[in-house]
mmCIF file of the protein (N, C-alpha, C, O) and its ligand, coordinates in Angstrom:
data_MODEL
# 
_entry.id   MODEL 
# 
loop_
_entity.id 
_entity.type 
_entity.pdbx_number_of_molecules 
1 polymer     1 
2 non-polymer 1 
# 
_entity_poly.entity_id                      1 
_entity_poly.type                           'polypeptide(L)' 
_entity_poly.nstd_linkage                   no 
_entity_poly.nstd_monomer                   no 
_entity_poly.pdbx_seq_one_letter_code       MAECSECDADISIPADALAGEIVTCSDCGASFELDGGSGSFDLKPAQTVGEDWGQ 
_entity_poly.pdbx_seq_one_letter_code_can   MAECSECDADISIPADALAGEIVTCSDCGASFELDGGSGSFDLKPAQTVGEDWGQ 
_entity_poly.pdbx_strand_id                 A 
# 
loop_
_entity_poly_seq.entity_id 
_entity_poly_seq.num 
_entity_poly_seq.mon_id 
_entity_poly_seq.hetero 
1 1  MET n 
1 2  ALA n 
1 3  GLU n 
1 4  CYS n 
1 5  SER n 
1 6  GLU n 
1 7  CYS n 
1 8  ASP n 
1 9  ALA n 
1 10 ASP n 
1 11 ILE n 
1 12 SER n 
1 13 ILE n 
1 14 PRO n 
1 15 ALA n 
1 16 ASP n 
1 17 ALA n 
1 18 LEU n 
1 19 ALA n 
1 20 GLY n 
1 21 GLU n 
1 22 ILE n 
1 23 VAL n 
1 24 THR n 
1 25 CYS n 
1 26 SER n 
1 27 ASP n 
1 28 CYS n 
1 29 GLY n 
1 30 ALA n 
1 31 SER n 
1 32 PHE n 
1 33 GLU n 
1 34 LEU n 
1 35 ASP n 
1 36 GLY n 
1 37 GLY n 
1 38 SER n 
1 39 GLY n 
1 40 SER n 
1 41 PHE n 
1 42 ASP n 
1 43 LEU n 
1 44 LYS n 
1 45 PRO n 
1 46 ALA n 
1 47 GLN n 
1 48 THR n 
1 49 VAL n 
1 50 GLY n 
1 51 GLU n 
1 52 ASP n 
1 53 TRP n 
1 54 GLY n 
1 55 GLN n 
# 
loop_
_struct_asym.id 
_struct_asym.entity_id 
A 1 
B 2 
# 
loop_
_chem_comp.id 
_chem_comp.type 
_chem_comp.mon_nstd_flag 
ALA 'L-peptide linking' y 
ASP 'L-peptide linking' y 
CYS 'L-peptide linking' y 
GLN 'L-peptide linking' y 
GLU 'L-peptide linking' y 
GLY 'peptide linking'   y 
ILE 'L-peptide linking' y 
LEU 'L-peptide linking' y 
LYS 'L-peptide linking' y 
MET 'L-peptide linking' y 
PHE 'L-peptide linking' y 
PRO 'L-peptide linking' y 
SER 'L-peptide linking' y 
THR 'L-peptide linking' y 
TRP 'L-peptide linking' y 
VAL 'L-peptide linking' y 
ZN  non-polymer         . 
# 
_pdbx_entity_nonpoly.entity_id   2 
_pdbx_entity_nonpoly.name        ? 
_pdbx_entity_nonpoly.comp_id     ZN 
# 
_pdbx_nonpoly_scheme.asym_id         B 
_pdbx_nonpoly_scheme.entity_id       2 
_pdbx_nonpoly_scheme.mon_id          ZN 
_pdbx_nonpoly_scheme.ndb_seq_num     1 
_pdbx_nonpoly_scheme.pdb_seq_num     101 
_pdbx_nonpoly_scheme.auth_seq_num    101 
_pdbx_nonpoly_scheme.pdb_mon_id      ZN 
_pdbx_nonpoly_scheme.auth_mon_id     ZN 
_pdbx_nonpoly_scheme.pdb_strand_id   A 
_pdbx_nonpoly_scheme.pdb_ins_code    . 
# 
loop_
_atom_site.group_PDB 
_atom_site.id 
_atom_site.type_symbol 
_atom_site.label_atom_id 
_atom_site.label_alt_id 
_atom_site.label_comp_id 
_atom_site.label_asym_id 
_atom_site.label_entity_id 
_atom_site.label_seq_id 
_atom_site.pdbx_PDB_ins_code 
_atom_site.Cartn_x 
_atom_site.Cartn_y 
_atom_site.Cartn_z 
_atom_site.occupancy 
_atom_site.B_iso_or_equiv 
_atom_site.pdbx_formal_charge 
_atom_site.auth_seq_id 
_atom_site.auth_comp_id 
_atom_site.auth_asym_id 
_atom_site.auth_atom_id 
_atom_site.pdbx_PDB_model_num 
ATOM   1   N  N  . MET A 1 1  ? 9.008   6.287   -3.182  1.00 0.00 ? 1   MET A N  1 
ATOM   2   C  CA . MET A 1 1  ? 9.008   4.829   -3.302  1.00 0.00 ? 1   MET A CA 1 
ATOM   3   C  C  . MET A 1 1  ? 8.885   4.178   -1.928  1.00 0.00 ? 1   MET A C  1 
ATOM   4   O  O  . MET A 1 1  ? 9.431   4.647   -0.930  1.00 0.00 ? 1   MET A O  1 
ATOM   5   N  N  . ALA A 1 2  ? 8.167   3.113   -1.928  1.00 0.00 ? 2   ALA A N  1 
ATOM   6   C  CA . ALA A 1 2  ? 8.086   2.305   -0.723  1.00 0.00 ? 2   ALA A CA 1 
ATOM   7   C  C  . ALA A 1 2  ? 8.290   0.851   -1.136  1.00 0.00 ? 2   ALA A C  1 
ATOM   8   O  O  . ALA A 1 2  ? 8.264   0.520   -2.321  1.00 0.00 ? 2   ALA A O  1 
ATOM   9   N  N  . GLU A 1 3  ? 8.488   0.013   -0.168  1.00 0.00 ? 3   GLU A N  1 
ATOM   10  C  CA . GLU A 1 3  ? 8.758   -1.381  -0.480  1.00 0.00 ? 3   GLU A CA 1 
ATOM   11  C  C  . GLU A 1 3  ? 7.572   -2.246  -0.072  1.00 0.00 ? 3   GLU A C  1 
ATOM   12  O  O  . GLU A 1 3  ? 7.053   -2.127  1.038   1.00 0.00 ? 3   GLU A O  1 
ATOM   13  N  N  . CYS A 1 4  ? 7.159   -3.103  -0.970  1.00 0.00 ? 4   CYS A N  1 
ATOM   14  C  CA . CYS A 1 4  ? 6.068   -4.015  -0.683  1.00 0.00 ? 4   CYS A CA 1 
ATOM   15  C  C  . CYS A 1 4  ? 6.513   -5.018  0.382   1.00 0.00 ? 4   CYS A C  1 
ATOM   16  O  O  . CYS A 1 4  ? 7.560   -5.652  0.255   1.00 0.00 ? 4   CYS A O  1 
ATOM   17  N  N  . SER A 1 5  ? 5.705   -5.151  1.431   1.00 0.00 ? 5   SER A N  1 
ATOM   18  C  CA . SER A 1 5  ? 6.079   -6.078  2.494   1.00 0.00 ? 5   SER A CA 1 
ATOM   19  C  C  . SER A 1 5  ? 5.766   -7.518  2.109   1.00 0.00 ? 5   SER A C  1 
ATOM   20  O  O  . SER A 1 5  ? 6.173   -8.452  2.799   1.00 0.00 ? 5   SER A O  1 
ATOM   21  N  N  . GLU A 1 6  ? 5.049   -7.694  1.018   1.00 0.00 ? 6   GLU A N  1 
ATOM   22  C  CA . GLU A 1 6  ? 4.719   -9.050  0.574   1.00 0.00 ? 6   GLU A CA 1 
ATOM   23  C  C  . GLU A 1 6  ? 5.813   -9.620  -0.323  1.00 0.00 ? 6   GLU A C  1 
ATOM   24  O  O  . GLU A 1 6  ? 6.217   -10.771 -0.163  1.00 0.00 ? 6   GLU A O  1 
ATOM   25  N  N  . CYS A 1 7  ? 6.292   -8.802  -1.274  1.00 0.00 ? 7   CYS A N  1 
ATOM   26  C  CA . CYS A 1 7  ? 7.200   -9.352  -2.275  1.00 0.00 ? 7   CYS A CA 1 
ATOM   27  C  C  . CYS A 1 7  ? 8.462   -8.509  -2.453  1.00 0.00 ? 7   CYS A C  1 
ATOM   28  O  O  . CYS A 1 7  ? 9.292   -8.817  -3.308  1.00 0.00 ? 7   CYS A O  1 
ATOM   29  N  N  . ASP A 1 8  ? 8.617   -7.444  -1.652  1.00 0.00 ? 8   ASP A N  1 
ATOM   30  C  CA . ASP A 1 8  ? 9.808   -6.599  -1.690  1.00 0.00 ? 8   ASP A CA 1 
ATOM   31  C  C  . ASP A 1 8  ? 9.951   -5.788  -2.975  1.00 0.00 ? 8   ASP A C  1 
ATOM   32  O  O  . ASP A 1 8  ? 11.008  -5.206  -3.218  1.00 0.00 ? 8   ASP A O  1 
ATOM   33  N  N  . ALA A 1 9  ? 8.925   -5.742  -3.786  1.00 0.00 ? 9   ALA A N  1 
ATOM   34  C  CA . ALA A 1 9  ? 8.975   -4.893  -4.973  1.00 0.00 ? 9   ALA A CA 1 
ATOM   35  C  C  . ALA A 1 9  ? 8.849   -3.430  -4.560  1.00 0.00 ? 9   ALA A C  1 
ATOM   36  O  O  . ALA A 1 9  ? 8.319   -3.117  -3.493  1.00 0.00 ? 9   ALA A O  1 
ATOM   37  N  N  . ASP A 1 10 ? 9.337   -2.552  -5.407  1.00 0.00 ? 10  ASP A N  1 
ATOM   38  C  CA . ASP A 1 10 ? 9.168   -1.134  -5.155  1.00 0.00 ? 10  ASP A CA 1 
ATOM   39  C  C  . ASP A 1 10 ? 7.761   -0.709  -5.552  1.00 0.00 ? 10  ASP A C  1 
ATOM   40  O  O  . ASP A 1 10 ? 7.270   -1.067  -6.623  1.00 0.00 ? 10  ASP A O  1 
ATOM   41  N  N  . ILE A 1 11 ? 7.124   0.051   -4.685  1.00 0.00 ? 11  ILE A N  1 
ATOM   42  C  CA . ILE A 1 11 ? 5.809   0.606   -4.988  1.00 0.00 ? 11  ILE A CA 1 
ATOM   43  C  C  . ILE A 1 11 ? 5.977   2.115   -5.101  1.00 0.00 ? 11  ILE A C  1 
ATOM   44  O  O  . ILE A 1 11 ? 6.465   2.762   -4.175  1.00 0.00 ? 11  ILE A O  1 
ATOM   45  N  N  . SER A 1 12 ? 5.576   2.668   -6.229  1.00 0.00 ? 12  SER A N  1 
ATOM   46  C  CA . SER A 1 12 ? 5.698   4.112   -6.405  1.00 0.00 ? 12  SER A CA 1 
ATOM   47  C  C  . SER A 1 12 ? 4.510   4.807   -5.754  1.00 0.00 ? 12  SER A C  1 
ATOM   48  O  O  . SER A 1 12 ? 3.356   4.439   -5.975  1.00 0.00 ? 12  SER A O  1 
ATOM   49  N  N  . ILE A 1 13 ? 4.813   5.806   -4.955  1.00 0.00 ? 13  ILE A N  1 
ATOM   50  C  CA . ILE A 1 13 ? 3.778   6.575   -4.272  1.00 0.00 ? 13  ILE A CA 1 
ATOM   51  C  C  . ILE A 1 13 ? 3.687   7.933   -4.959  1.00 0.00 ? 13  ILE A C  1 
ATOM   52  O  O  . ILE A 1 13 ? 4.691   8.636   -5.064  1.00 0.00 ? 13  ILE A O  1 
ATOM   53  N  N  . PRO A 1 14 ? 2.515   8.307   -5.421  1.00 0.00 ? 14  PRO A N  1 
ATOM   54  C  CA . PRO A 1 14 ? 2.371   9.605   -6.097  1.00 0.00 ? 14  PRO A CA 1 
ATOM   55  C  C  . PRO A 1 14 ? 2.826   10.745  -5.205  1.00 0.00 ? 14  PRO A C  1 
ATOM   56  O  O  . PRO A 1 14 ? 2.665   10.700  -3.985  1.00 0.00 ? 14  PRO A O  1 
ATOM   57  N  N  . ALA A 1 15 ? 3.400   11.776  -5.832  1.00 0.00 ? 15  ALA A N  1 
ATOM   58  C  CA . ALA A 1 15 ? 3.928   12.904  -5.061  1.00 0.00 ? 15  ALA A CA 1 
ATOM   59  C  C  . ALA A 1 15 ? 2.836   13.606  -4.272  1.00 0.00 ? 15  ALA A C  1 
ATOM   60  O  O  . ALA A 1 15 ? 3.096   14.212  -3.232  1.00 0.00 ? 15  ALA A O  1 
ATOM   61  N  N  . ASP A 1 16 ? 1.604   13.518  -4.781  1.00 0.00 ? 16  ASP A N  1 
ATOM   62  C  CA . ASP A 1 16 ? 0.509   14.197  -4.094  1.00 0.00 ? 16  ASP A CA 1 
ATOM   63  C  C  . ASP A 1 16 ? -0.332  13.240  -3.259  1.00 0.00 ? 16  ASP A C  1 
ATOM   64  O  O  . ASP A 1 16 ? -1.476  13.539  -2.919  1.00 0.00 ? 16  ASP A O  1 
ATOM   65  N  N  . ALA A 1 17 ? 0.245   12.087  -2.933  1.00 0.00 ? 17  ALA A N  1 
ATOM   66  C  CA . ALA A 1 17 ? -0.496  11.106  -2.144  1.00 0.00 ? 17  ALA A CA 1 
ATOM   67  C  C  . ALA A 1 17 ? -0.789  11.652  -0.751  1.00 0.00 ? 17  ALA A C  1 
ATOM   68  O  O  . ALA A 1 17 ? -0.040  12.463  -0.208  1.00 0.00 ? 17  ALA A O  1 
ATOM   69  N  N  . LEU A 1 18 ? -1.884  11.190  -0.199  1.00 0.00 ? 18  LEU A N  1 
ATOM   70  C  CA . LEU A 1 18 ? -2.281  11.603  1.133   1.00 0.00 ? 18  LEU A CA 1 
ATOM   71  C  C  . LEU A 1 18 ? -2.382  10.381  2.035   1.00 0.00 ? 18  LEU A C  1 
ATOM   72  O  O  . LEU A 1 18 ? -2.624  9.267   1.568   1.00 0.00 ? 18  LEU A O  1 
ATOM   73  N  N  . ALA A 1 19 ? -2.194  10.603  3.332   1.00 0.00 ? 19  ALA A N  1 
ATOM   74  C  CA . ALA A 1 19 ? -2.378  9.509   4.281   1.00 0.00 ? 19  ALA A CA 1 
ATOM   75  C  C  . ALA A 1 19 ? -3.786  8.953   4.141   1.00 0.00 ? 19  ALA A C  1 
ATOM   76  O  O  . ALA A 1 19 ? -4.753  9.705   4.018   1.00 0.00 ? 19  ALA A O  1 
ATOM   77  N  N  . GLY A 1 20 ? -3.890  7.645   4.160   1.00 0.00 ? 20  GLY A N  1 
ATOM   78  C  CA . GLY A 1 20 ? -5.184  6.998   4.024   1.00 0.00 ? 20  GLY A CA 1 
ATOM   79  C  C  . GLY A 1 20 ? -5.447  6.530   2.616   1.00 0.00 ? 20  GLY A C  1 
ATOM   80  O  O  . GLY A 1 20 ? -6.377  5.758   2.381   1.00 0.00 ? 20  GLY A O  1 
ATOM   81  N  N  . GLU A 1 21 ? -4.642  6.984   1.674   1.00 0.00 ? 21  GLU A N  1 
ATOM   82  C  CA . GLU A 1 21 ? -4.820  6.512   0.300   1.00 0.00 ? 21  GLU A CA 1 
ATOM   83  C  C  . GLU A 1 21 ? -4.374  5.060   0.182   1.00 0.00 ? 21  GLU A C  1 
ATOM   84  O  O  . GLU A 1 21 ? -3.528  4.584   0.940   1.00 0.00 ? 21  GLU A O  1 
ATOM   85  N  N  . ILE A 1 22 ? -4.958  4.379   -0.775  1.00 0.00 ? 22  ILE A N  1 
ATOM   86  C  CA . ILE A 1 22 ? -4.621  2.983   -1.010  1.00 0.00 ? 22  ILE A CA 1 
ATOM   87  C  C  . ILE A 1 22 ? -3.700  2.889   -2.225  1.00 0.00 ? 22  ILE A C  1 
ATOM   88  O  O  . ILE A 1 22 ? -4.006  3.431   -3.287  1.00 0.00 ? 22  ILE A O  1 
ATOM   89  N  N  . VAL A 1 23 ? -2.600  2.213   -2.066  1.00 0.00 ? 23  VAL A N  1 
ATOM   90  C  CA . VAL A 1 23 ? -1.728  1.928   -3.203  1.00 0.00 ? 23  VAL A CA 1 
ATOM   91  C  C  . VAL A 1 23 ? -1.671  0.420   -3.387  1.00 0.00 ? 23  VAL A C  1 
ATOM   92  O  O  . VAL A 1 23 ? -1.815  -0.345  -2.433  1.00 0.00 ? 23  VAL A O  1 
ATOM   93  N  N  . THR A 1 24 ? -1.463  0.014   -4.612  1.00 0.00 ? 24  THR A N  1 
ATOM   94  C  CA . THR A 1 24 ? -1.443  -1.408  -4.919  1.00 0.00 ? 24  THR A CA 1 
ATOM   95  C  C  . THR A 1 24 ? -0.098  -1.788  -5.526  1.00 0.00 ? 24  THR A C  1 
ATOM   96  O  O  . THR A 1 24 ? 0.407   -1.104  -6.417  1.00 0.00 ? 24  THR A O  1 
ATOM   97  N  N  . CYS A 1 25 ? 0.464   -2.861  -5.047  1.00 0.00 ? 25  CYS A N  1 
ATOM   98  C  CA . CYS A 1 25 ? 1.706   -3.367  -5.605  1.00 0.00 ? 25  CYS A CA 1 
ATOM   99  C  C  . CYS A 1 25 ? 1.428   -3.927  -6.996  1.00 0.00 ? 25  CYS A C  1 
ATOM   100 O  O  . CYS A 1 25 ? 0.546   -4.767  -7.172  1.00 0.00 ? 25  CYS A O  1 
ATOM   101 N  N  . SER A 1 26 ? 2.187   -3.456  -7.981  1.00 0.00 ? 26  SER A N  1 
ATOM   102 C  CA . SER A 1 26 ? 1.947   -3.924  -9.344  1.00 0.00 ? 26  SER A CA 1 
ATOM   103 C  C  . SER A 1 26 ? 2.521   -5.323  -9.561  1.00 0.00 ? 26  SER A C  1 
ATOM   104 O  O  . SER A 1 26 ? 2.194   -5.990  -10.543 1.00 0.00 ? 26  SER A O  1 
ATOM   105 N  N  . ASP A 1 27 ? 3.364   -5.754  -8.654  1.00 0.00 ? 27  ASP A N  1 
ATOM   106 C  CA . ASP A 1 27 ? 3.950   -7.087  -8.805  1.00 0.00 ? 27  ASP A CA 1 
ATOM   107 C  C  . ASP A 1 27 ? 3.042   -8.181  -8.264  1.00 0.00 ? 27  ASP A C  1 
ATOM   108 O  O  . ASP A 1 27 ? 2.765   -9.159  -8.960  1.00 0.00 ? 27  ASP A O  1 
ATOM   109 N  N  . CYS A 1 28 ? 2.575   -8.026  -7.027  1.00 0.00 ? 28  CYS A N  1 
ATOM   110 C  CA . CYS A 1 28 ? 1.804   -9.103  -6.406  1.00 0.00 ? 28  CYS A CA 1 
ATOM   111 C  C  . CYS A 1 28 ? 0.347   -8.721  -6.166  1.00 0.00 ? 28  CYS A C  1 
ATOM   112 O  O  . CYS A 1 28 ? -0.464  -9.567  -5.789  1.00 0.00 ? 28  CYS A O  1 
ATOM   113 N  N  . GLY A 1 29 ? 0.015   -7.458  -6.381  1.00 0.00 ? 29  GLY A N  1 
ATOM   114 C  CA . GLY A 1 29 ? -1.373  -7.042  -6.260  1.00 0.00 ? 29  GLY A CA 1 
ATOM   115 C  C  . GLY A 1 29 ? -1.819  -6.744  -4.839  1.00 0.00 ? 29  GLY A C  1 
ATOM   116 O  O  . GLY A 1 29 ? -2.998  -6.479  -4.607  1.00 0.00 ? 29  GLY A O  1 
ATOM   117 N  N  . ALA A 1 30 ? -0.894  -6.781  -3.880  1.00 0.00 ? 30  ALA A N  1 
ATOM   118 C  CA . ALA A 1 30 ? -1.261  -6.474  -2.513  1.00 0.00 ? 30  ALA A CA 1 
ATOM   119 C  C  . ALA A 1 30 ? -1.610  -4.996  -2.386  1.00 0.00 ? 30  ALA A C  1 
ATOM   120 O  O  . ALA A 1 30 ? -0.995  -4.146  -3.031  1.00 0.00 ? 30  ALA A O  1 
ATOM   121 N  N  . SER A 1 31 ? -2.592  -4.699  -1.558  1.00 0.00 ? 31  SER A N  1 
ATOM   122 C  CA . SER A 1 31 ? -3.006  -3.320  -1.354  1.00 0.00 ? 31  SER A CA 1 
ATOM   123 C  C  . SER A 1 31 ? -2.533  -2.837  0.001   1.00 0.00 ? 31  SER A C  1 
ATOM   124 O  O  . SER A 1 31 ? -2.562  -3.569  0.990   1.00 0.00 ? 31  SER A O  1 
ATOM   125 N  N  . PHE A 1 32 ? -2.095  -1.580  0.026   1.00 0.00 ? 32  PHE A N  1 
ATOM   126 C  CA . PHE A 1 32 ? -1.606  -1.002  1.272   1.00 0.00 ? 32  PHE A CA 1 
ATOM   127 C  C  . PHE A 1 32 ? -2.209  0.372   1.452   1.00 0.00 ? 32  PHE A C  1 
ATOM   128 O  O  . PHE A 1 32 ? -2.456  1.100   0.491   1.00 0.00 ? 32  PHE A O  1 
ATOM   129 N  N  . GLU A 1 33 ? -2.440  0.708   2.712   1.00 0.00 ? 33  GLU A N  1 
ATOM   130 C  CA . GLU A 1 33 ? -2.920  2.044   3.034   1.00 0.00 ? 33  GLU A CA 1 
ATOM   131 C  C  . GLU A 1 33 ? -1.731  2.883   3.478   1.00 0.00 ? 33  GLU A C  1 
ATOM   132 O  O  . GLU A 1 33 ? -0.901  2.437   4.270   1.00 0.00 ? 33  GLU A O  1 
ATOM   133 N  N  . LEU A 1 34 ? -1.659  4.098   2.958   1.00 0.00 ? 34  LEU A N  1 
ATOM   134 C  CA . LEU A 1 34 ? -0.576  4.998   3.341   1.00 0.00 ? 34  LEU A CA 1 
ATOM   135 C  C  . LEU A 1 34 ? -0.836  5.534   4.736   1.00 0.00 ? 34  LEU A C  1 
ATOM   136 O  O  . LEU A 1 34 ? -1.928  6.011   5.044   1.00 0.00 ? 34  LEU A O  1 
ATOM   137 N  N  . ASP A 1 35 ? 0.165   5.449   5.555   1.00 0.00 ? 35  ASP A N  1 
ATOM   138 C  CA . ASP A 1 35 ? 0.062   5.893   6.937   1.00 0.00 ? 35  ASP A CA 1 
ATOM   139 C  C  . ASP A 1 35 ? 1.227   6.829   7.212   1.00 0.00 ? 35  ASP A C  1 
ATOM   140 O  O  . ASP A 1 35 ? 2.374   6.507   6.902   1.00 0.00 ? 35  ASP A O  1 
ATOM   141 N  N  . GLY A 1 36 ? 0.941   7.962   7.780   1.00 0.00 ? 36  GLY A N  1 
ATOM   142 C  CA . GLY A 1 36 ? 2.012   8.900   8.078   1.00 0.00 ? 36  GLY A CA 1 
ATOM   143 C  C  . GLY A 1 36 ? 1.766   10.229  7.389   1.00 0.00 ? 36  GLY A C  1 
ATOM   144 O  O  . GLY A 1 36 ? 0.622   10.675  7.297   1.00 0.00 ? 36  GLY A O  1 
ATOM   145 N  N  . GLY A 1 37 ? 2.810   10.861  6.911   1.00 0.00 ? 37  GLY A N  1 
ATOM   146 C  CA . GLY A 1 37 ? 2.646   12.148  6.262   1.00 0.00 ? 37  GLY A CA 1 
ATOM   147 C  C  . GLY A 1 37 ? 3.982   12.830  6.058   1.00 0.00 ? 37  GLY A C  1 
ATOM   148 O  O  . GLY A 1 37 ? 5.039   12.234  6.264   1.00 0.00 ? 37  GLY A O  1 
ATOM   149 N  N  . SER A 1 38 ? 3.921   14.095  5.648   1.00 0.00 ? 38  SER A N  1 
ATOM   150 C  CA . SER A 1 38 ? 5.119   14.892  5.415   1.00 0.00 ? 38  SER A CA 1 
ATOM   151 C  C  . SER A 1 38 ? 6.073   14.224  4.430   1.00 0.00 ? 38  SER A C  1 
ATOM   152 O  O  . SER A 1 38 ? 7.292   14.298  4.583   1.00 0.00 ? 38  SER A O  1 
ATOM   153 N  N  . GLY A 1 39 ? 5.506   13.573  3.421   1.00 0.00 ? 39  GLY A N  1 
ATOM   154 C  CA . GLY A 1 39 ? 6.329   13.003  2.372   1.00 0.00 ? 39  GLY A CA 1 
ATOM   155 C  C  . GLY A 1 39 ? 6.946   11.672  2.706   1.00 0.00 ? 39  GLY A C  1 
ATOM   156 O  O  . GLY A 1 39 ? 7.613   11.068  1.865   1.00 0.00 ? 39  GLY A O  1 
ATOM   157 N  N  . SER A 1 40 ? 6.734   11.199  3.926   1.00 0.00 ? 40  SER A N  1 
ATOM   158 C  CA . SER A 1 40 ? 7.279   9.902   4.304   1.00 0.00 ? 40  SER A CA 1 
ATOM   159 C  C  . SER A 1 40 ? 6.140   9.021   4.797   1.00 0.00 ? 40  SER A C  1 
ATOM   160 O  O  . SER A 1 40 ? 5.506   9.316   5.810   1.00 0.00 ? 40  SER A O  1 
ATOM   161 N  N  . PHE A 1 41 ? 5.895   7.963   4.088   1.00 0.00 ? 41  PHE A N  1 
ATOM   162 C  CA . PHE A 1 41 ? 4.755   7.122   4.416   1.00 0.00 ? 41  PHE A CA 1 
ATOM   163 C  C  . PHE A 1 41 ? 5.190   5.725   4.829   1.00 0.00 ? 41  PHE A C  1 
ATOM   164 O  O  . PHE A 1 41 ? 6.157   5.166   4.312   1.00 0.00 ? 41  PHE A O  1 
ATOM   165 N  N  . ASP A 1 42 ? 4.447   5.189   5.771   1.00 0.00 ? 42  ASP A N  1 
ATOM   166 C  CA . ASP A 1 42 ? 4.534   3.761   6.043   1.00 0.00 ? 42  ASP A CA 1 
ATOM   167 C  C  . ASP A 1 42 ? 3.387   3.084   5.302   1.00 0.00 ? 42  ASP A C  1 
ATOM   168 O  O  . ASP A 1 42 ? 2.365   3.710   5.022   1.00 0.00 ? 42  ASP A O  1 
ATOM   169 N  N  . LEU A 1 43 ? 3.558   1.832   4.993   1.00 0.00 ? 43  LEU A N  1 
ATOM   170 C  CA . LEU A 1 43 ? 2.505   1.073   4.329   1.00 0.00 ? 43  LEU A CA 1 
ATOM   171 C  C  . LEU A 1 43 ? 1.855   0.135   5.324   1.00 0.00 ? 43  LEU A C  1 
ATOM   172 O  O  . LEU A 1 43 ? 2.519   -0.685  5.959   1.00 0.00 ? 43  LEU A O  1 
ATOM   173 N  N  . LYS A 1 44 ? 0.544   0.271   5.449   1.00 0.00 ? 44  LYS A N  1 
ATOM   174 C  CA . LYS A 1 44 ? -0.216  -0.662  6.282   1.00 0.00 ? 44  LYS A CA 1 
ATOM   175 C  C  . LYS A 1 44 ? -0.986  -1.580  5.355   1.00 0.00 ? 44  LYS A C  1 
ATOM   176 O  O  . LYS A 1 44 ? -1.562  -1.115  4.371   1.00 0.00 ? 44  LYS A O  1 
ATOM   177 N  N  . PRO A 1 45 ? -1.012  -2.858  5.640   1.00 0.00 ? 45  PRO A N  1 
ATOM   178 C  CA . PRO A 1 45 ? -1.832  -3.748  4.818   1.00 0.00 ? 45  PRO A CA 1 
ATOM   179 C  C  . PRO A 1 45 ? -3.272  -3.258  4.806   1.00 0.00 ? 45  PRO A C  1 
ATOM   180 O  O  . PRO A 1 45 ? -3.857  -2.994  5.857   1.00 0.00 ? 45  PRO A O  1 
ATOM   181 N  N  . ALA A 1 46 ? -3.832  -3.140  3.625   1.00 0.00 ? 46  ALA A N  1 
ATOM   182 C  CA . ALA A 1 46 ? -5.193  -2.641  3.496   1.00 0.00 ? 46  ALA A CA 1 
ATOM   183 C  C  . ALA A 1 46 ? -6.166  -3.795  3.396   1.00 0.00 ? 46  ALA A C  1 
ATOM   184 O  O  . ALA A 1 46 ? -5.876  -4.827  2.790   1.00 0.00 ? 46  ALA A O  1 
ATOM   185 N  N  . GLN A 1 47 ? -7.322  -3.604  4.000   1.00 0.00 ? 47  GLN A N  1 
ATOM   186 C  CA . GLN A 1 47 ? -8.353  -4.627  3.906   1.00 0.00 ? 47  GLN A CA 1 
ATOM   187 C  C  . GLN A 1 47 ? -9.275  -4.225  2.767   1.00 0.00 ? 47  GLN A C  1 
ATOM   188 O  O  . GLN A 1 47 ? -10.087 -3.309  2.898   1.00 0.00 ? 47  GLN A O  1 
ATOM   189 N  N  . THR A 1 48 ? -9.139  -4.909  1.673   1.00 0.00 ? 48  THR A N  1 
ATOM   190 C  CA . THR A 1 48 ? -9.929  -4.552  0.502   1.00 0.00 ? 48  THR A CA 1 
ATOM   191 C  C  . THR A 1 48 ? -11.251 -5.278  0.490   1.00 0.00 ? 48  THR A C  1 
ATOM   192 O  O  . THR A 1 48 ? -11.353 -6.442  0.877   1.00 0.00 ? 48  THR A O  1 
ATOM   193 N  N  . VAL A 1 49 ? -12.250 -4.568  0.041   1.00 0.00 ? 49  VAL A N  1 
ATOM   194 C  CA . VAL A 1 49 ? -13.581 -5.150  -0.041  1.00 0.00 ? 49  VAL A CA 1 
ATOM   195 C  C  . VAL A 1 49 ? -13.612 -6.220  -1.109  1.00 0.00 ? 49  VAL A C  1 
ATOM   196 O  O  . VAL A 1 49 ? -13.032 -6.061  -2.183  1.00 0.00 ? 49  VAL A O  1 
ATOM   197 N  N  . GLY A 1 50 ? -14.281 -7.294  -0.812  1.00 0.00 ? 50  GLY A N  1 
ATOM   198 C  CA . GLY A 1 50 ? -14.464 -8.330  -1.810  1.00 0.00 ? 50  GLY A CA 1 
ATOM   199 C  C  . GLY A 1 50 ? -13.476 -9.470  -1.712  1.00 0.00 ? 50  GLY A C  1 
ATOM   200 O  O  . GLY A 1 50 ? -13.530 -10.428 -2.483  1.00 0.00 ? 50  GLY A O  1 
ATOM   201 N  N  . GLU A 1 51 ? -12.569 -9.355  -0.748  1.00 0.00 ? 51  GLU A N  1 
ATOM   202 C  CA . GLU A 1 51 ? -11.625 -10.460 -0.583  1.00 0.00 ? 51  GLU A CA 1 
ATOM   203 C  C  . GLU A 1 51 ? -12.305 -11.643 0.081   1.00 0.00 ? 51  GLU A C  1 
ATOM   204 O  O  . GLU A 1 51 ? -13.331 -11.499 0.746   1.00 0.00 ? 51  GLU A O  1 
ATOM   205 N  N  . ASP A 1 52 ? -11.728 -12.791 -0.106  1.00 0.00 ? 52  ASP A N  1 
ATOM   206 C  CA . ASP A 1 52 ? -12.221 -13.968 0.589   1.00 0.00 ? 52  ASP A CA 1 
ATOM   207 C  C  . ASP A 1 52 ? -11.746 -13.959 2.019   1.00 0.00 ? 52  ASP A C  1 
ATOM   208 O  O  . ASP A 1 52 ? -10.548 -13.876 2.287   1.00 0.00 ? 52  ASP A O  1 
ATOM   209 N  N  . TRP A 1 53 ? -12.670 -14.043 2.923   1.00 0.00 ? 53  TRP A N  1 
ATOM   210 C  CA . TRP A 1 53 ? -12.305 -14.123 4.343   1.00 0.00 ? 53  TRP A CA 1 
ATOM   211 C  C  . TRP A 1 53 ? -12.464 -15.557 4.811   1.00 0.00 ? 53  TRP A C  1 
ATOM   212 O  O  . TRP A 1 53 ? -13.118 -16.367 4.154   1.00 0.00 ? 53  TRP A O  1 
ATOM   213 N  N  . GLY A 1 54 ? -11.873 -15.859 5.931   1.00 0.00 ? 54  GLY A N  1 
ATOM   214 C  CA . GLY A 1 54 ? -12.093 -17.145 6.550   1.00 0.00 ? 54  GLY A CA 1 
ATOM   215 C  C  . GLY A 1 54 ? -11.186 -18.241 6.038   1.00 0.00 ? 54  GLY A C  1 
ATOM   216 O  O  . GLY A 1 54 ? -11.513 -19.424 6.131   1.00 0.00 ? 54  GLY A O  1 
ATOM   217 N  N  . GLN A 1 55 ? -10.064 -17.855 5.505   1.00 0.00 ? 55  GLN A N  1 
ATOM   218 C  CA . GLN A 1 55 ? -9.107  -18.873 5.104   1.00 0.00 ? 55  GLN A CA 1 
ATOM   219 C  C  . GLN A 1 55 ? -8.062  -19.038 6.197   1.00 0.00 ? 55  GLN A C  1 
ATOM   220 O  O  . GLN A 1 55 ? -7.151  -19.854 6.063   1.00 0.00 ? 55  GLN A O  1 
HETATM 221 ZN ZN . ZN  B 2 .  ? 4.195   -6.922  -3.813  1.00 0.00 2 101 ZN  A ZN 1 
# 
């Protein structure tokens, strides 16, 4: 489990997740890239394709 930095919801990380994988918060829809390894990941905000830029 990791915590969403946007809304503090718990995000479940699959046991077989790899660094660089994208996980999405089911509460607010924010996407994060897994950073780290050895079963302990940090969440980096992911830049998803198709988002509106320039706001
Ligand atoms: Zn969230």
